[in-house]
C-alpha positions in Angstrom: 0.0 0.0 0.0 2.9 2.4 0.8 4.4 1.9 -2.7 1.0 2.5 -4.4 0.3 5.6 -2.3 3.7 7.1 -3.2 3.7 5.9 -6.8 2.6 9.1 -8.6 2.8 7.3 -11.9 6.3 5.9 -11.5 6.5 2.4 -13.0 9.1 1.2 -10.6 6.8 1.7 -7.7 4.0 -0.2 -9.4 6.4 -3.0 -10.0 7.5 -2.9 -6.4 3.9 -3.3 -5.3 3.4 -6.2 -7.6 6.6 -7.8 -6.4 5.4 -7.4 -2.8 2.2 -9.3 -3.7 4.2 -12.0 -5.4 6.4 -12.3 -2.3 3.4 -12.8 0.0 2.0 -15.4 -2.4 5.4 -17.1 -2.4 5.3 -17.4 1.4 1.6 -18.5 1.5 2.2 -21.0 -1.2 5.0 -22.7 0.7 2.6 -24.1 3.3 0.7 -27.2 2.1 -2.0 -26.7 4.7 -2.9 -23.4 3.2 -3.2 -24.9 -0.3 -5.4 -27.8 0.9 -7.7 -25.4 2.7 -8.2 -23.3 -0.5 -8.6 -26.2 -2.8 -8.6 -25.2 -6.5 -8.7 -21.5 -5.5 -5.1 -22.0 -4.5 -4.3 -21.9 -8.2 -4.3 -18.1 -8.0 -1.8 -18.2 -5.1 0.4 -20.7 -6.9 0.4 -18.6 -10.1 1.5 -15.5 -8.2 4.1 -17.7 -6.4 5.7 -18.8 -9.6 5.7 -15.3 -10.9 7.2 -13.9 -7.7 10.7 -14.3 -9.0 9.8 -12.7 -12.3 8.2 -9.8 -10.6 11.2 -9.4 -8.3 13.5 -9.5 -11.3 11.8 -6.7 -13.3 11.3 -4.6 -10.1 15.1 -4.7 -9.4 15.9 -3.9 -13.0 13.6 -0.8 -12.7 15.3 0.4 -9.6 18.6 0.9 -11.4 17.4 2.2 -14.7 15.8 5.7 -14.6 14.3 5.3 -18.0 13.1 1.7 -17.5 10.4 0.4 -19.7 9.0 -3.1 -20.0 10.5 -4.6 -23.1 9.5 -7.7 -25.2 12.2 -9.8 -23.6 10.8 -9.1 -20.1 7.4 -10.4 -21.2 8.9 -13.3 -23.1 10.8 -14.4 -20.0 7.6 -14.3 -17.9 5.7 -16.2 -20.6 8.4 -18.8 -20.8 8.3 -19.3 -17.1 4.6 -19.6 -17.0 4.6 -22.0 -20.0 7.1 -24.4 -18.5 5.3 -24.3 -15.1 1.9 -25.0 -16.8 3.4 -27.9 -18.6 4.8 -29.2 -15.3 1.4 -28.9 -13.7 -0.2 -30.7 -16.6 2.2 -33.6 -16.2 1.5 -33.6 -12.4 -2.2 -33.8 -12.9 -1.8 -36.6 -15.5 0.2 -38.6 -13.0 -1.8 -38.0 -9.8 -5.2 -36.9 -11.1 -5.4 -34.0 -8.7 -3.8 -30.7 -7.7 -4.5 -30.9 -3.9 -0.9 -31.4 -2.9 0.9 -29.6 -5.6 2.2 -27.1 -3.1 3.6 -29.9 -1.0 7.3 -30.2 -2.0 7.5 -33.7 -0.6 4.8 -35.0 -2.9 6.3 -32.9 -5.7 9.7 -34.7 -5.3 7.9 -38.0 -5.4 6.4 -36.9 -8.7 9.8 -36.0 -10.1 11.2 -39.3 -9.0 8.4 -41.3 -10.6 8.2 -39.3 -13.9 11.7 -38.9 -15.4 10.5 -36.5 -18.1 9.2 -34.1 -15.4 12.8 -33.6 -14.2 13.7 -32.1 -17.5 10.8 -29.7 -17.3 11.6 -28.8 -13.7 15.2 -28.0 -14.9 13.7 -25.5 -17.3 12.1 -23.5 -14.5 15.4 -23.8 -12.6 17.4 -22.4 -15.5 15.0 -19.5 -16.1 15.0 -18.5 -12.5 18.8 -18.8 -12.2 19.2 -16.7 -15.4 17.1 -13.9 -14.0 19.2 -13.8 -10.8 22.4 -13.7 -12.8 21.1 -11.0 -15.1 19.9 -8.9 -12.2 23.3 -9.0 -10.6 25.0 -8.1 -13.9 22.7 -5.1 -14.3 23.2 -3.9 -10.7 27.0 -4.2 -10.8 27.6 -3.0 -14.3 25.7 0.2 -13.8 27.3 1.1 -10.4 30.2 3.2 -11.8 27.8 5.6 -13.6 25.2 5.9 -10.9 25.4 9.4 -9.4 22.9 8.7 -6.5 25.1 7.7 -3.6 22.3 6.0 -1.6 21.3 4.0 -4.6 24.9 3.0 -5.3 25.1 1.5 -1.8 21.7 -0.1 -2.3 22.9 -1.8 -5.5 25.4 -3.8 -3.4 23.2 -4.8 -0.4 19.7 -5.1 -1.9 20.6 -6.7 -5.2 23.1 -9.1 -3.6 20.4 -10.0 -1.1 17.7 -10.6 -3.7 20.1 -12.6 -5.9 21.1 -14.7 -2.8 17.4 -15.2 -2.1 16.8 -16.3 -5.7 19.7 -18.8 -5.6 18.7 -20.0 -2.1 15.1 -20.8 -3.3 16.3 -22.5 -6.5 19.0 -24.5 -4.8 16.8 -25.5 -1.8 13.9 -26.6 -4.0 15.9 -28.3 -6.7 18.8 -29.9 -4.7 18.8 -29.7 -0.9 15.2 -30.8 -0.3 15.9 -33.9 -2.4 19.0 -34.7 -0.5 17.6 -33.8 2.9 13.8 -34.3 2.7 13.4 -34.1 6.4 14.8 -30.6 6.6 12.1 -28.9 4.6 11.0 -26.8 7.5 14.5 -25.4 8.0 14.8 -24.5 4.3 11.4 -22.7 4.4 12.6 -20.8 7.5 15.8 -19.7 5.7 13.8 -18.5 2.6 11.4 -16.6 4.8 14.2 -15.0 6.8 16.0 -13.9 3.6 12.9 -12.5 2.0 12.0 -10.7 5.2 15.5 -9.1 5.4 15.4 -7.9 1.8 11.9 -6.4 2.1 12.6 -4.9 5.5 15.8 -3.3 4.2 14.0 -1.7 1.3 11.1 -0.5 3.5 13.5 1.0 6.0 15.3 3.0 3.4 12.0 4.3 2.0 10.7 5.2 5.4 13.8 7.1 6.4 14.8 8.7 3.2 11.6 8.9 1.2 11.0 7.4 -2.3 12.4 10.1 -4.6 16.1 9.2 -4.2 15.4 5.6 -5.2 12.5 5.9 -7.7 13.3 9.3 -9.0 11.5 12.6 -8.6 8.1 13.0 -10.3 9.0 16.6 -11.0 10.1 17.2 -14.6 13.5 18.8 -14.6 14.4 21.5 -17.1 16.2 20.5 -20.3 19.4 22.0 -19.1 21.4 21.6 -15.9 20.0 23.0 -12.7 21.7 25.9 -10.9 23.2 24.9 -7.6 21.3 25.8 -4.5 24.2 26.5 -2.2 26.7 29.2 -3.5 29.7 28.2 -1.4 33.1 28.9 -2.9 34.1 25.3 -3.3 31.0 24.4 -5.3 31.2 27.5 -7.4 34.8 26.8 -8.4 34.2 23.1 -9.1 30.9 23.8 -11.0 32.8 26.4 -13.1 35.3 23.6 -14.0 32.4 21.4 -15.1 30.9 24.2 -17.1 34.1 24.8 -19.0 34.0 21.2 -20.1 30.7 21.8 -21.8 32.3 24.3 -24.0 35.2 22.1 -25.3 35.5 18.5 -26.4 36.2 17.0 -23.0 32.7 15.5 -22.7 33.0 14.1 -26.3 35.9 11.9 -25.4 35.0 8.2 -26.4 34.5 5.9 -23.5 34.6 8.8 -21.0 33.9 7.6 -17.5 33.3 9.6 -14.3 36.6 8.3 -13.0 38.4 9.8 -16.1 36.5 13.1 -15.7 37.4 13.3 -12.1 41.1 12.9 -13.1 40.8 15.6 -15.8 39.0 18.0 -13.5 41.1 17.3 -10.4 37.8 17.0 -8.4 37.5 14.0 -6.1 35.2 11.4 -7.6 32.7 11.4 -4.7 32.4 15.2 -4.9 32.0 15.1 -8.7 29.2 12.6 -8.4 27.5 14.8 -5.8 27.9 18.0 -7.9 26.4 16.4 -11.0 23.6 14.8 -9.1 22.5 17.4 -6.6 23.5 20.6 -8.4 23.0 19.7 -12.0 20.1 17.4 -11.6 21.4 14.2 -13.3 20.9 10.7 -11.7 23.4 8.8 -13.8 26.6 9.8 -15.7 25.3 8.5 -19.1 22.4 11.0 -19.0 24.8 13.8 -18.1 27.0 13.0 -21.1 24.0 12.4 -23.4 22.5 15.8 -22.6 25.6 17.7 -24.0 26.4 15.3 -26.7 22.8 15.2 -28.1 22.7 19.0 -27.9 25.8 19.1 -30.0 24.3 16.6 -32.4 21.2 18.7 -32.9 23.3 21.7 -33.9 25.3 19.6 -36.4 22.2 17.9 -37.8 20.5 21.3 -38.3 23.5 22.9 -40.0 23.1 23.2 -43.7 26.8 22.7 -44.2 26.5 19.3 -42.5 23.7 18.0 -44.6 25.9 15.5 -46.5 27.7 14.4 -43.4 26.7 10.8 -42.5 24.9 10.3 -39.2 27.5 7.7 -38.2 30.3 10.2 -38.7 28.6 12.7 -36.4 28.0 9.9 -33.8 31.6 8.9 -33.8 32.7 12.6 -33.5 30.5 13.0 -30.5 32.1 10.1 -28.6 29.7 7.2 -29.4 31.3 4.0 -30.4 28.6 3.0 -32.8 25.4 4.2 -34.4 23.0 2.1 -32.1 23.7 3.8 -28.8 23.6 7.3 -30.5 20.2 6.6 -32.1 18.8 5.4 -28.8 20.2 8.3 -26.8 19.0 10.8 -29.4 15.5 9.4 -29.6 15.2 9.2 -25.8 15.9 13.0 -25.5 14.1 14.3 -28.6 11.5 11.7 -29.5 12.9 11.4 -33.0 15.7 9.5 -34.7 18.7 11.6 -35.9 17.5 11.1 -39.5 14.0 12.3 -38.7 15.3 15.3 -36.9 17.6 16.2 -39.8 14.8 15.9 -42.3 12.6 18.1 -40.2 15.4 20.7 -39.9 15.9 20.6 -43.7 12.2 21.2 -44.3 12.1 24.1 -41.8 15.2 25.7 -43.5 13.7 25.6 -47.0 
């Protein structure tokens, strides 16, 4: 409810609410008694339970991408997970003739032992879930260097590692440990519950103490240009002047420029440079900061009559992009048009 109340149209908060529902379903679906009491209505809980990992995966991806949008591969992953799970349930029903005990892992492992082909299907679910965990860790760690929100950088380490550990714990306990130690099911359930509680409690604590904007982004639309700093102390003024000078030369057009490299060039400690760009210029990640100036330079060149015959690829390479794909995506994200469409419109306006 907290996430929905604070959502204000932010997709990551809606995904967080959905992930919370999935987590609750996962916990409820782990108790056979609950499933037996609900009967066939437990199918809703079981469906949400199997989707809990998928919901947690896309929620974590949305936390670390300020421009996150659900893409076809997100939906395809969820559909694949549901498809394999549905096939597994069909095989279970064919073997036992009922779904009453499908949430009982002990009975489920009997099913796997008696139906060899079901083990291959079960491995499909295992691989999809493990793949989501690995992908989430990759996204969290690969984007850490360019993340300018200090609290979120720390969260990448703790929260994502915790969620990935939870994913792996669930997959390993369900696929390996409970077969080797069937009598220890209660202990494994307790470990899973404790890990899930820790991850959710950690996130809720951060939201309660620091608010939602630092993690999910402010709903206020920032101006197209950098924001003027609010505190006019001498250190900030001098350091912001250094950054401002870079916007007038080719420093920000250097290929493969990182915040570490910019800190070296500017002689500003990296932690202060992150804070200046984030809190005083209004950017949440370094790529957005670079793209703002690079795309502005691209718009000037694409609108220039003298540059009409210059290939878009050449302009992209001159502005620090290693290939045309990233340039096209960054340009469209900021302008709503491809470079070619923008140039065509500029040519029409100039005639």
